[in-house]
C-alpha positions as CSV (number, residue, x, y, z in Angstrom):
1,M,90.0,89.8,101.5
2,A,91.3,87.1,99.1
3,L,94.8,87.1,97.8
4,T,93.5,87.8,94.3
5,D,91.9,91.0,95.5
6,I,95.0,92.0,97.3
7,W,97.1,91.6,94.2
8,F,94.7,93.5,92.1
9,L,95.0,96.3,94.6
10,L,98.8,96.1,94.6
11,I,99.0,96.2,90.8
12,A,96.8,99.3,90.9
13,V,99.2,100.8,93.4
14,L,102.2,100.0,91.2
15,W,100.5,101.6,88.1
16,T,99.7,104.6,90.2
17,G,103.3,105.0,91.3
18,Y,104.5,104.6,87.7
19,F,102.1,107.2,86.3
20,V,102.9,109.7,89.1
21,L,106.7,109.3,88.8
22,D,107.3,108.6,85.1
23,G,104.4,111.0,84.3
24,F,106.4,114.1,85.1
25,D,109.3,112.6,83.2
26,F,107.0,112.4,80.1
27,G,105.8,115.9,80.8
28,V,109.4,117.3,80.9
29,G,110.3,115.5,77.8
30,M,107.3,116.7,75.8
31,L,107.8,120.3,76.9
32,L,111.5,120.4,76.3
33,P,111.5,122.6,73.2
34,V,109.0,125.0,74.7
35,V,110.6,125.6,78.0
36,G,114.1,125.4,76.6
37,R,114.7,128.3,74.2
38,T,118.5,127.9,74.6
39,E,120.8,124.9,74.9
40,T,121.5,125.9,78.5
41,D,117.8,126.0,79.3
42,R,117.2,122.6,77.7
43,R,120.1,121.1,79.8
44,V,118.5,122.6,82.9
45,A,115.2,120.9,82.1
46,I,116.8,117.6,81.3
47,N,118.9,117.7,84.5
48,T,115.7,117.9,86.6
49,I,114.9,114.3,85.7
50,G,118.4,113.1,84.9
51,P,119.1,111.4,88.2
52,V,115.6,109.8,88.6
53,W,114.0,109.0,85.2
54,D,115.5,105.5,84.9
55,G,114.5,104.7,88.5
56,N,111.0,105.8,87.9
57,E,110.7,103.3,85.0
58,V,111.4,100.5,87.5
59,W,107.7,100.8,88.6
60,L,106.7,99.8,85.1
61,L,108.9,96.7,85.2
62,V,107.5,95.7,88.6
63,A,103.9,96.4,87.5
64,G,104.4,94.2,84.4
65,G,106.1,91.5,86.3
66,A,103.5,91.5,89.0
67,T,100.7,91.2,86.4
68,F,102.5,88.3,84.8
69,A,103.0,86.4,88.1
70,A,99.7,87.2,89.7
71,F,97.4,87.2,86.7
72,P,99.1,85.2,83.9
73,E,95.8,85.0,81.8
74,W,95.4,88.7,82.0
75,Y,99.0,89.3,81.0
76,A,98.7,86.9,78.1
77,S,95.5,88.3,76.6
78,L,96.6,91.9,77.2
79,F,100.1,91.6,75.6
80,S,98.8,89.6,72.7
81,G,95.8,91.8,71.9
82,F,97.6,95.1,72.6
83,Y,100.9,93.9,71.1
84,L,101.4,96.7,68.5
85,A,100.5,99.5,70.9
86,L,102.7,98.1,73.7
87,L,105.6,97.6,71.2
88,L,105.3,101.3,70.2
89,I,105.4,102.2,73.9
90,L,108.5,100.0,74.4
91,M,110.3,101.5,71.4
92,A,109.5,105.0,72.5
93,L,110.9,104.4,75.9
94,I,114.0,102.9,74.5
95,V,114.5,105.8,72.1
96,R,113.9,108.3,74.9
97,G,116.5,106.6,77.2
98,V,119.1,106.5,74.4
99,A,118.4,110.1,73.6
100,F,119.1,111.2,77.2
101,E,122.4,109.5,77.1
102,F,123.6,110.4,73.6
103,R,122.5,113.9,73.0
104,G,125.7,115.3,74.7
105,K,128.2,112.9,73.1
106,I,128.9,115.2,70.1
107,D,129.2,119.0,70.3
108,S,126.9,119.7,67.4
109,D,123.6,121.7,67.4
110,R,122.1,119.5,64.7
111,W,123.0,116.3,66.7
112,R,121.4,117.6,69.9
113,R,118.4,118.9,68.0
114,N,117.7,115.5,66.5
115,W,118.0,113.8,69.9
116,D,115.7,116.4,71.4
117,I,113.1,115.4,68.8
118,A,113.6,111.8,69.9
119,I,113.0,112.9,73.6
120,V,109.8,114.7,72.7
121,A,108.5,111.7,70.6
122,G,109.7,109.2,73.2
123,S,107.8,111.0,75.9
124,A,104.6,111.9,74.0
125,V,103.9,108.4,72.5
126,P,103.8,106.5,75.9
127,A,101.8,109.4,77.5
128,L,99.2,109.0,74.8
129,L,99.1,105.3,74.4
130,W,99.0,104.4,78.1
131,G,95.7,106.3,78.2
132,V,94.4,104.5,75.1
133,A,95.4,101.1,76.5
134,F,93.8,101.6,79.9
135,A,90.7,103.1,78.4
136,N,90.3,100.0,76.3
137,I,91.0,97.7,79.3
138,V,88.2,99.5,81.3
139,Q,85.8,99.6,78.3
140,G,86.4,96.0,77.3
141,V,87.7,94.4,74.1
142,P,86.5,91.5,72.0
143,L,87.6,88.2,73.6
144,D,86.5,84.7,72.6
145,A,85.8,81.8,74.9
146,R,89.6,81.1,75.1
147,H,90.2,84.6,76.3
148,E,92.0,85.5,73.0
149,F,91.7,89.0,71.5
150,T,89.8,88.9,68.2
151,G,90.0,92.5,67.3
152,S,92.6,94.6,65.5
153,L,94.5,97.8,66.1
154,L,91.6,99.8,64.8
155,T,89.4,98.2,67.4
156,L,91.5,99.9,70.0
157,L,91.4,103.3,68.3
158,N,87.8,104.0,69.3
159,P,86.6,107.5,70.5
160,Y,86.5,106.6,74.2
161,A,90.1,105.2,74.1
162,L,91.4,108.2,72.1
163,L,89.9,110.6,74.6
164,G,91.6,108.6,77.3
165,G,94.9,109.0,75.5
166,L,94.4,112.7,75.2
167,A,93.5,112.9,78.9
168,T,96.7,111.2,80.0
169,L,98.7,113.2,77.5
170,S,97.5,116.5,78.8
171,L,97.6,115.4,82.5
172,F,101.3,114.2,82.2
173,A,102.2,117.4,80.3
174,L,100.7,119.4,83.2
175,H,102.4,117.3,85.7
176,G,105.7,117.9,84.0
177,A,105.2,121.6,83.7
178,V,104.5,121.9,87.5
179,F,107.5,119.7,88.2
180,L,109.7,122.0,86.1
181,A,108.4,125.1,87.9
182,L,109.1,123.3,91.2
183,K,112.6,122.2,90.3
184,T,114.1,125.1,88.4
185,T,115.0,128.7,88.6
186,G,115.1,131.6,86.1
187,D,113.6,131.5,82.6
188,V,112.7,127.8,82.7
189,R,110.7,128.2,85.8
190,V,108.8,131.2,84.4
191,R,108.0,129.4,81.2
192,A,107.0,126.2,83.0
193,A,104.6,128.1,85.3
194,A,103.0,129.9,82.3
195,L,102.6,126.5,80.5
196,A,101.0,125.0,83.6
197,R,98.3,127.7,83.5
198,T,97.5,126.9,79.9
199,L,97.7,123.1,80.3
200,G,95.6,123.3,83.5
201,G,92.5,124.5,81.7
202,A,93.0,122.0,78.8
203,T,93.5,119.1,81.2
204,I,90.3,120.0,83.2
205,V,88.3,119.9,80.0
206,V,89.8,116.8,78.4
207,G,90.4,114.8,81.6
208,G,87.0,115.8,83.0
209,G,85.2,114.7,79.9
210,F,87.0,111.3,79.9
211,L,86.2,110.7,83.6
212,V,82.5,111.8,83.2
213,W,82.2,109.5,80.2
214,T,83.7,106.6,82.3
215,F,81.3,107.3,85.2
216,L,78.2,107.5,83.0
217,T,78.9,104.3,81.1
218,H,79.6,102.1,84.1
219,D,77.5,101.1,87.0
220,R,80.0,102.3,89.7
221,I,78.3,105.0,91.8
222,W,81.1,105.2,94.3
223,T,83.6,106.2,91.6
224,A,82.0,109.6,91.7
225,V,84.2,110.2,94.7
226,P,87.6,109.9,92.9
227,V,86.2,111.7,89.9
228,L,85.3,114.7,92.1
229,V,88.7,114.5,93.9
230,T,90.4,114.6,90.5
231,A,88.4,117.6,89.4
232,A,89.2,119.4,92.7
233,A,92.9,118.5,92.5
234,L,93.1,119.9,88.9
235,I,91.4,123.1,89.9
236,G,93.6,123.4,92.9
237,T,96.7,122.9,90.7
238,V,95.8,125.9,88.6
239,V,95.2,128.0,91.7
240,M,98.4,126.9,93.5
241,N,100.5,127.4,90.3
242,A,99.1,130.9,89.9
243,R,100.1,131.7,93.5
244,G,103.6,130.4,93.0
245,R,103.1,127.4,95.3
246,E,104.7,124.9,93.1
247,G,105.1,122.2,95.8
248,W,101.4,122.2,96.5
249,A,100.6,122.3,92.7
250,F,102.8,119.2,92.2
251,L,101.2,117.4,95.1
252,L,97.8,118.1,93.5
253,T,98.7,116.9,90.1
254,A,99.9,113.7,91.7
255,T,96.6,113.5,93.5
256,A,94.8,114.0,90.2
257,I,96.7,111.0,88.7
258,L,95.8,109.0,91.8
259,G,92.2,109.9,91.3
260,V,92.2,108.9,87.6
261,T,93.9,105.5,88.4
262,V,91.4,104.8,91.3
263,T,88.5,105.6,89.0
264,L,89.8,103.3,86.2
265,F,90.7,100.3,88.4
266,G,87.6,100.8,90.6
267,T,85.5,100.7,87.4
268,L,87.3,97.6,86.2
269,Y,87.0,95.5,89.3
270,P,86.2,92.5,89.6
271,D,87.1,92.1,85.9
272,V,90.7,92.6,84.8
273,L,89.8,92.5,81.1
274,P,86.1,92.6,80.2
275,S,84.9,90.9,77.0
276,T,82.6,92.9,74.7
277,T,81.8,89.7,72.8
278,D,80.2,88.0,75.7
279,P,80.4,88.9,79.4
280,A,81.0,85.2,80.2
281,F,84.3,85.4,78.3
282,S,85.6,88.2,80.5
283,L,88.8,87.8,82.5
284,T,88.3,88.4,86.2
285,T,90.5,88.4,89.3
286,T,89.4,84.8,89.9
287,N,89.7,83.1,86.5
288,A,92.9,85.0,85.5
289,S,94.9,84.5,88.7
290,S,97.8,82.2,89.6
291,T,97.5,79.5,92.2
292,P,97.1,80.5,95.9
293,Y,100.6,79.1,96.6
294,T,102.2,81.4,94.0
295,L,100.3,84.4,95.3
296,T,101.3,83.6,98.9
297,I,105.0,83.5,97.9
298,M,104.6,86.8,96.0
299,T,103.0,88.4,98.9
300,W,105.9,87.6,101.2
301,V,108.4,88.9,98.6
302,A,106.4,92.1,98.3
303,V,106.3,92.6,102.1
304,V,110.1,92.3,102.3
305,F,111.3,94.2,99.2
306,T,108.7,97.0,98.7
307,P,109.8,99.0,101.8
308,I,113.4,98.8,100.6
309,V,112.5,100.1,97.1
310,L,110.4,102.9,98.7
311,V,113.2,104.0,101.0
312,Y,115.8,104.0,98.3
313,Q,113.8,106.0,95.9
314,S,112.7,108.5,98.6
315,W,116.4,108.9,99.5
316,T,117.2,109.6,95.8
317,F,114.6,112.3,95.5
318,W,115.9,113.8,98.8
319,V,119.5,113.9,97.6
320,F,118.5,115.7,94.3
321,R,115.8,117.9,95.9
322,R,117.2,121.3,95.2
323,R,116.3,123.6,92.4
324,I,118.5,123.7,89.2
325,G,119.4,126.8,87.2
326,S,121.7,127.9,84.5
327,A,124.4,128.5,87.0
328,D,124.5,124.7,87.6
329,I,125.3,124.0,83.9
330,P,129.1,124.0,83.4
331,A,129.1,126.1,80.2
332,A,126.9,128.7,81.9
333,S,129.2,128.9,84.8
334,G,132.3,129.7,82.8
335,L,133.6,126.2,83.1
336,P,134.7,124.0,80.2
337,V,131.9,122.3,78.4
338,A,131.7,118.8,79.9
339,G,128.9,117.5,77.6
340,T,125.2,117.9,77.6
341,G,123.9,114.5,78.7
342,A,121.1,114.0,81.2
343,H,123.5,113.4,84.1
344,V,125.6,116.5,83.9
345,R,125.3,118.3,87.2
């Protein structure tokens, strides 16, 4: 296997890790007003992701950095053509991070309500636009002979891409609902489990439609396997959630995200950004890659540092593994109010 193929696979792994980990963060943020009827309940929900959300976003930084270093032509065409969409994602992520930190700085219901709106929007926008972006990457975009994007924002808002956005939006919402049911007790857990039942059916319909469309419009027979795995995982999620087996349900939503990512990257290969103008203008793992020397150095860096990152993040999840309930929130425990930020334990 060539180094270009190895790095295409590694980038797919990095995006999978990002979608699995930040996916439940997005879901929790989007569902915050629904599962949190009271301030205490909202603080319970936020505290489930408080210790890990910023670490989960590291996967996005590494995926972007790896794309820039391994496939600079891909990075250049992607970030110039998708500039506005990616800028909206970046702004949403910034707003969401600021909201987590600032919502508890002032003891005011109006203050917290405004930041909660920012959390919802900052979670929903990336959840939607990542699906739109990757659907366009797989479908292809207009590129000229110099690999420059010749379309507009409206070019990206086509029916297939919008369905992809709705698929990731619903999948991440389901992932977040299952995560909340796994990590909480009391009313938040009950509401999250009920939401997971509703979202499960919607995700099967929307996500299934998107994957079937992808399979039927691309000559990749083997991608039927991850499509079927994704469908089975989503059905299994609904069943396990109904039985109160939140751990298995969360594992299955993660498997569904893995199935979607494998389907998209498997459909894309060996291209990294197909051209709808002329197939000869497409970017591939060969013509978009860095030099072999650069890829060799990157491979050794990945071999050394990837296990360290995985061990550290696994340790973080292990430390904060227990369920959270209203008794863990200072105001609900009869203690002085110490703020309502994301890191209040």
